[in-house]
C-alpha positions as CSV (number, residue, x, y, z in Angstrom):
1,M,0.1,0.1,0.0
2,H,1.4,3.3,-1.1
3,N,0.6,6.7,0.6
4,K,1.4,9.7,-1.5
5,E,1.5,13.5,-0.6
6,M,-1.6,15.2,-1.8
7,L,-1.2,18.0,-4.3
8,S,-3.2,21.2,-4.1
9,N,-5.8,20.1,-6.7
10,N,-6.2,16.7,-4.6
11,C,-4.6,14.6,-7.2
12,L,-2.1,11.9,-6.5
13,L,1.3,12.0,-7.9
14,S,2.6,8.4,-8.9
15,D,4.2,6.6,-11.8
16,S,1.0,6.0,-13.6
17,V,-1.9,8.4,-14.3
18,L,-4.5,8.3,-11.7
19,E,-7.7,10.2,-11.3
20,C,-8.1,12.6,-8.6
21,C,-8.3,11.0,-5.1
22,R,-10.0,12.7,-2.1
23,T,-8.9,12.5,1.4
24,G,-9.9,9.0,2.7
25,E,-10.4,7.5,-0.8
26,A,-8.2,4.6,-2.2
27,K,-7.0,4.0,-5.7
28,L,-5.6,0.8,-7.4
29,T,-2.7,0.5,-9.9
30,K,-0.6,-2.5,-11.0
31,G,2.6,-3.3,-9.1
32,F,5.0,-2.8,-12.1
33,N,8.4,-3.7,-11.1
34,L,7.8,-4.0,-7.4
35,A,7.3,-7.4,-5.8
36,A,3.6,-7.1,-5.6
37,R,0.7,-7.4,-7.9
38,F,-0.9,-4.1,-7.0
39,I,-0.2,-0.8,-5.4
40,I,-3.0,0.9,-3.4
41,H,-2.7,4.6,-3.1
42,T,-4.6,6.7,-0.6
43,V,-4.5,10.2,0.9
44,G,-4.3,10.6,4.6
45,P,-5.9,13.6,6.5
46,K,-4.4,16.8,8.0
47,Y,-4.9,16.8,11.7
48,K,-6.2,19.8,13.5
49,N,-7.5,19.5,17.1
50,R,-10.7,21.5,16.3
51,Y,-11.5,19.2,13.4
52,R,-10.5,15.9,15.2
53,T,-13.7,14.0,14.4
54,A,-13.3,14.6,10.5
55,A,-9.6,13.6,10.8
56,E,-10.5,10.3,12.7
57,S,-13.3,9.6,10.1
58,S,-11.0,10.2,7.1
59,L,-8.0,8.1,8.6
60,Y,-10.5,5.3,9.2
61,S,-11.8,5.5,5.6
62,C,-8.2,5.3,4.3
63,Y,-7.6,2.0,6.0
64,R,-11.1,0.6,5.3
65,N,-11.0,1.5,1.7
66,V,-7.6,0.0,1.2
67,L,-8.9,-3.3,2.8
68,Q,-12.0,-3.3,0.7
69,L,-10.0,-3.0,-2.5
70,A,-7.8,-5.8,-1.4
71,K,-10.9,-8.0,-0.8
72,E,-12.4,-7.2,-4.1
73,Q,-9.0,-8.1,-5.8
74,S,-8.9,-11.3,-3.8
75,M,-5.6,-10.5,-2.3
76,S,-4.2,-12.9,0.2
77,S,-1.8,-10.5,1.8
78,V,-1.7,-6.6,2.4
79,G,1.2,-4.4,3.4
80,F,0.5,-1.2,5.2
81,C,2.8,1.8,5.6
82,V,1.8,4.3,8.2
83,I,-0.8,6.5,6.6
84,N,-0.8,9.3,9.1
85,S,2.3,11.3,8.5
86,A,4.2,13.4,10.9
87,K,4.0,16.2,8.3
88,R,0.2,16.3,8.6
89,G,0.4,16.6,12.4
90,Y,-1.6,13.4,13.3
91,P,-0.8,12.1,16.9
92,L,0.9,8.8,16.3
93,E,-0.7,6.8,19.1
94,D,-4.4,8.0,18.2
95,A,-3.7,7.2,14.7
96,T,-2.3,3.7,15.6
97,H,-5.5,2.9,17.5
98,I,-7.5,3.6,14.4
99,A,-5.2,1.7,12.2
100,L,-5.2,-1.4,14.3
101,R,-8.9,-1.5,15.3
102,T,-10.0,-0.9,11.7
103,V,-7.9,-3.8,10.3
104,R,-9.0,-6.1,13.2
105,R,-12.8,-5.2,12.6
106,F,-12.4,-5.7,8.8
107,L,-10.7,-9.1,9.2
108,E,-13.5,-10.3,11.6
109,I,-16.2,-9.7,9.1
110,H,-14.5,-10.0,5.7
111,G,-11.1,-11.6,6.4
112,E,-12.0,-15.0,5.0
113,T,-9.5,-14.6,2.0
114,I,-6.9,-12.3,3.6
115,E,-4.2,-14.5,5.1
116,K,-1.6,-11.9,6.2
117,V,-1.5,-8.2,7.1
118,V,1.9,-6.6,7.4
119,F,2.5,-3.2,9.1
120,A,5.6,-1.6,7.6
121,V,6.8,1.0,10.2
122,S,9.9,3.1,10.8
123,E,12.0,3.1,14.1
124,L,10.0,6.2,15.1
125,E,6.8,4.2,15.0
126,E,7.8,0.7,15.9
127,A,7.5,1.1,19.8
128,T,3.9,2.5,19.6
129,Y,2.9,-0.4,17.2
130,Q,4.4,-2.9,19.5
131,K,2.8,-1.5,22.6
132,L,-0.8,-1.3,21.0
133,L,-0.9,-4.5,18.9
134,P,-1.7,-6.8,21.8
135,L,-4.8,-4.7,22.6
136,Y,-6.3,-5.6,19.2
137,F,-4.5,-8.8,18.4
138,P,-4.0,-10.6,21.6
139,R,-2.2,-13.9,21.2
140,S,-3.7,-15.5,24.3
141,L,-6.6,-15.0,26.9
142,R,-3.9,-14.0,29.4
143,E,-2.6,-11.3,27.1
144,E,-6.2,-10.2,26.3
145,S,-6.9,-9.8,30.1
146,Q,-3.6,-7.9,30.6
147,S,-4.3,-5.6,27.7
148,L,-7.9,-4.7,28.8
149,P,-7.2,-1.9,31.0
150,Y,-5.4,-0.1,28.3
151,L,-8.1,-0.2,25.8
152,P,-9.4,3.4,25.1
153,A,-13.0,4.0,26.2
154,D,-14.0,4.8,22.5
155,I,-13.1,1.8,20.3
156,G,-15.5,2.7,17.5
157,N,-18.5,0.7,16.1
158,A,-18.5,-2.8,14.6
159,D,-16.4,-1.7,11.7
160,G,-14.0,0.3,13.9
161,E,-15.4,3.6,12.6
162,P,-15.2,6.4,15.2
163,V,-18.6,7.1,16.7
164,V,-20.0,10.5,17.4
165,P,-23.0,10.1,19.9
166,E,-24.5,13.4,18.7
167,R,-24.7,12.2,15.1
168,Q,-26.2,8.8,15.9
169,I,-29.7,8.1,14.5
170,R,-32.3,6.8,17.0
171,I,-35.4,5.0,15.9
172,S,-38.4,4.6,18.0
173,E,-40.9,1.9,17.5
174,K,-43.7,4.3,16.5
175,P,-42.5,7.9,16.2
176,G,-44.9,10.4,17.7
177,A,-47.2,7.8,19.3
178,S,-47.9,7.9,23.0
179,E,-47.7,4.8,25.3
180,D,-51.6,4.8,25.5
181,N,-52.0,4.2,21.7
182,Q,-49.1,2.1,21.0
183,E,-51.3,-0.7,19.8
184,E,-52.8,1.3,17.0
185,D,-51.3,1.0,13.6
186,E,-50.4,4.5,12.7
187,D,-48.3,6.1,9.6
188,D,-45.0,7.7,10.6
189,G,-46.0,10.7,8.5
190,L,-43.9,9.6,5.6
191,G,-45.9,6.9,4.3
192,V,-43.7,4.3,6.0
193,D,-44.8,2.1,8.9
194,L,-41.9,1.6,11.3
195,S,-43.8,-0.6,13.7
196,F,-42.2,-3.8,12.3
197,I,-38.8,-2.7,13.7
198,G,-39.8,-2.6,17.3
199,S,-38.6,-6.0,18.2
200,H,-35.1,-5.6,16.3
201,A,-32.0,-5.0,18.4
202,F,-31.3,-1.8,16.5
203,A,-34.7,-0.3,17.5
204,R,-34.1,-1.3,21.1
205,M,-30.6,0.3,21.0
206,E,-29.0,-2.5,23.0
207,G,-25.7,-2.0,24.6
208,D,-22.4,-1.8,22.8
209,I,-21.1,-5.4,22.2
210,D,-17.5,-4.5,22.9
211,K,-18.2,-2.7,26.1
212,Q,-20.2,-5.7,27.2
213,R,-17.3,-7.9,26.3
214,K,-15.0,-5.6,28.5
215,L,-17.3,-5.8,31.4
216,I,-17.4,-9.7,31.1
217,L,-13.8,-9.9,31.3
218,Q,-13.8,-7.5,34.3
219,G,-16.5,-9.6,35.9
220,Q,-18.7,-6.5,36.2
221,L,-21.7,-7.5,34.0
222,S,-24.9,-8.6,35.8
223,E,-26.2,-12.2,35.7
224,A,-29.1,-11.2,33.6
225,A,-26.9,-9.3,31.0
226,L,-24.6,-12.3,30.9
227,Q,-27.5,-14.5,30.1
228,K,-28.7,-12.1,27.4
229,Q,-25.2,-12.1,25.9
230,H,-25.0,-15.9,26.0
231,Q,-28.4,-16.3,24.3
232,R,-27.4,-13.7,21.5
233,N,-24.3,-15.7,20.9
234,Y,-26.1,-19.0,20.8
235,N,-28.7,-17.7,18.3
236,R,-26.0,-16.6,16.0
237,W,-24.6,-20.2,15.9
238,L,-28.0,-21.6,15.4
239,C,-28.9,-19.2,12.5
240,Q,-25.5,-20.3,10.9
241,A,-26.2,-24.0,11.6
242,R,-29.6,-23.7,9.8
243,S,-28.2,-21.9,6.8
244,E,-24.9,-23.8,6.2
245,D,-24.5,-27.0,4.2
246,L,-23.5,-29.6,6.8
247,S,-24.0,-32.7,4.7
248,D,-20.4,-33.8,4.9
249,I,-20.6,-33.8,8.8
250,A,-23.9,-35.6,8.7
251,S,-22.4,-38.3,6.5
252,L,-20.0,-39.4,9.2
253,K,-23.0,-40.8,11.3
254,A,-21.2,-39.6,14.4
255,L,-24.4,-38.1,16.0
256,Y,-27.9,-39.5,15.6
257,Q,-31.2,-39.9,17.4
258,T,-32.3,-43.4,18.4
259,G,-35.1,-44.6,20.8
260,V,-36.0,-43.7,24.4
261,D,-34.5,-44.9,27.7
262,N,-36.4,-46.8,30.5
263,C,-37.8,-43.4,31.8
264,G,-39.0,-42.4,28.4
265,R,-36.3,-39.7,27.7
266,T,-34.9,-39.4,24.2
267,V,-31.6,-41.2,23.6
268,M,-28.9,-39.5,21.5
269,V,-25.9,-41.5,20.3
270,V,-22.4,-40.2,19.7
271,V,-19.9,-42.6,18.0
272,G,-16.4,-41.4,18.9
273,R,-14.7,-43.7,16.3
274,N,-16.6,-41.9,13.4
275,I,-15.2,-38.5,14.3
276,P,-12.0,-37.8,12.4
277,V,-10.9,-34.8,14.5
278,T,-7.9,-34.0,12.4
279,L,-9.6,-34.2,9.1
280,I,-12.8,-32.2,9.6
281,D,-13.7,-28.6,10.5
282,M,-14.5,-28.7,14.2
283,D,-16.6,-25.5,13.9
284,K,-18.8,-27.2,11.5
285,A,-19.0,-30.2,13.8
286,L,-20.1,-27.8,16.5
287,L,-22.7,-26.4,14.0
288,Y,-24.0,-29.8,13.1
289,F,-24.4,-30.6,16.9
290,I,-26.4,-27.5,17.6
291,H,-28.6,-28.1,14.3
292,V,-29.4,-31.7,15.4
293,M,-29.8,-31.1,19.2
294,D,-31.7,-27.6,19.3
295,H,-35.2,-29.4,19.1
296,I,-34.0,-32.4,21.1
297,A,-32.8,-30.4,24.1
298,V,-36.2,-28.8,24.8
299,K,-37.1,-31.9,26.7
300,E,-35.2,-34.4,28.9
301,Y,-32.7,-36.5,27.1
302,V,-29.6,-38.8,27.6
303,L,-26.3,-39.2,25.6
304,V,-24.7,-42.5,24.9
305,Y,-21.2,-42.0,23.9
306,F,-19.4,-45.0,22.4
307,H,-15.7,-44.6,23.0
308,T,-15.2,-48.1,21.5
309,L,-12.0,-48.5,19.4
310,T,-11.3,-44.9,19.2
311,S,-7.7,-43.9,18.3
312,E,-5.7,-40.6,18.8
313,Y,-7.3,-39.2,15.7
314,N,-10.9,-39.5,17.3
315,H,-10.2,-37.7,20.7
316,L,-12.1,-34.5,21.3
317,D,-9.8,-32.2,23.0
318,S,-10.8,-30.4,26.2
319,D,-10.7,-26.9,24.5
320,F,-13.3,-28.0,21.9
321,L,-15.6,-29.6,24.6
322,K,-15.2,-26.4,26.8
323,K,-16.3,-24.4,23.8
324,L,-19.2,-26.6,23.2
325,Y,-20.3,-26.5,26.7
326,D,-20.0,-22.7,26.8
327,V,-21.8,-22.2,23.5
328,V,-24.9,-24.3,23.9
329,D,-28.1,-23.0,25.4
330,V,-28.9,-23.5,29.0
331,K,-31.6,-26.0,28.0
332,Y,-29.1,-28.3,26.9
333,K,-27.4,-28.5,30.3
334,R,-30.8,-28.5,32.2
335,N,-32.4,-31.2,30.2
336,L,-29.4,-33.6,29.9
337,K,-30.1,-36.3,32.5
338,A,-27.3,-38.7,31.9
339,V,-24.2,-39.4,29.8
340,Y,-23.4,-43.0,29.4
341,F,-19.6,-43.3,28.5
342,V,-19.4,-46.7,27.0
343,H,-16.2,-48.7,26.8
344,P,-13.9,-46.1,28.4
345,T,-10.2,-46.4,28.9
346,F,-8.2,-45.4,31.9
347,R,-7.0,-42.4,30.1
348,S,-10.4,-41.3,29.1
349,K,-11.6,-41.8,32.7
350,V,-9.0,-39.5,34.0
351,S,-9.5,-36.9,31.4
352,T,-13.2,-36.9,32.0
353,W,-12.7,-36.4,35.6
354,F,-10.3,-33.5,35.0
355,F,-12.7,-31.9,32.7
356,T,-15.9,-32.3,34.8
357,T,-13.9,-31.1,37.9
358,F,-12.0,-28.1,36.7
359,S,-13.5,-26.9,33.2
360,V,-17.3,-27.3,33.6
361,S,-19.7,-27.5,36.5
362,G,-22.8,-29.7,37.2
363,L,-21.8,-32.4,34.7
364,K,-19.8,-34.9,36.8
365,D,-22.7,-36.5,38.5
366,K,-24.5,-37.1,35.3
367,I,-21.6,-39.2,33.8
368,H,-21.7,-43.0,34.1
369,H,-18.8,-45.2,32.8
370,I,-20.1,-48.3,31.2
371,D,-17.6,-51.1,30.7
372,S,-20.1,-53.5,29.1
373,L,-23.3,-53.2,27.1
374,H,-24.8,-55.5,29.8
375,Q,-24.8,-52.6,32.2
376,L,-26.1,-50.1,29.6
377,F,-29.2,-52.4,29.0
378,S,-30.4,-51.8,32.6
379,A,-30.9,-48.2,31.8
380,I,-31.8,-48.4,28.0
381,S,-33.4,-51.5,26.3
382,P,-31.3,-52.9,23.5
383,E,-34.2,-52.5,21.2
384,Q,-34.1,-48.7,21.7
385,I,-30.5,-48.2,20.5
386,D,-29.2,-48.5,16.9
387,F,-25.7,-49.9,17.6
388,P,-22.8,-49.6,15.2
389,P,-21.7,-53.3,14.3
390,F,-18.2,-52.8,15.6
391,V,-19.5,-51.9,19.0
392,L,-21.4,-55.1,19.3
393,E,-18.5,-57.2,18.0
394,Y,-16.1,-55.6,20.4
395,D,-18.4,-56.0,23.4
396,A,-19.1,-59.7,22.5
397,R,-15.3,-60.3,22.3
398,E,-14.6,-58.6,25.6
399,N,-17.5,-59.4,27.7
400,G,-19.3,-62.3,25.9
401,P,-22.6,-62.4,24.0
402,Y,-25.6,-60.6,25.4
403,F,-28.7,-62.8,26.4
404,A,-32.1,-61.2,27.0
405,S,-32.5,-63.1,30.3
406,Y,-29.3,-61.4,31.6
407,P,-30.4,-59.7,34.9
408,P,-30.1,-56.0,35.0
409,S,-27.0,-54.5,36.7
410,P,-27.9,-52.8,40.2
411,D,-25.2,-50.3,39.4
412,L,-27.5,-48.1,37.4
């Protein structure tokens, strides 16, 4: 990315002819003899304290428009120089905040094709970038927590754009209508009925998501606000699960509904051997789990997890399980009555104990380790479970064949 000084007629001076470029705009040329396919030119703002808001908006536009051009051209990497120059009087730290947060926000929303962003800085600017980078690109949860107190109060909107409260638009459910006649369908005076937006988050002007995240990390958000935040997060996952093609995950037959247990509760089966953890997108696996389980979890259910003949490539790591536990709706946890862990190994028993003791709460008492299908049949009739053939073969080899007259186990 190339930043040229602006001439008096607002035209860029470069090795190729460019049309005039206003402050905040970005223009694209070929890379010519440089080791890059393209050069993106932009004009940074002059800074005056009395016009600070305009300068912030213009600088944001520079970075945002450069990234937009990079996305449109399917660029996999982008190199930024420091657009705010000392000659234009822009405070270095203020400008660096805008640069980093704008890039971070863009990558969150549109960064599926951009693999690398490089900031090319001078010795004068390097220390500031090194100091502020962890605020916007923390490398760990610990670094995120340590950086939290240093985040500025104003971190822009969802795109990183500076926010001016006085210029924000507020939308009421029914402009001009009193509370007594809210039920009446009235026109807003412009021929547009705005009543349909009353339930939308924008109409309700819900709190800033970033500030809520900051309060969560500081432990200052109320329980009700935490629940609301969690529900919003789950709904985003659910919407994505309903819209995305998950047929490749479904074909694994690793999660399916079968019959009911002896108490009439729905039985869900998870087949560990059918989960190739190293070969599949685990986020898609999480989406599939939510897609299948959302309507099951509204009432009481049990899980039967077959750990039978799983290898290193089938083991779900604790980070994924913790993410799953944190994402799912509260109804999953409330209505899950038992987890039958079939054919566990010593290692899996230890891992399960650590996970349910130190990572999640309220799950330990629901887990039952089942060494043989004979034990499982005391809680769930064999006619109510669709078994993978290798599970039956393994159990018959290890524990002997099952006979219908076998007495129920008193353990369950």
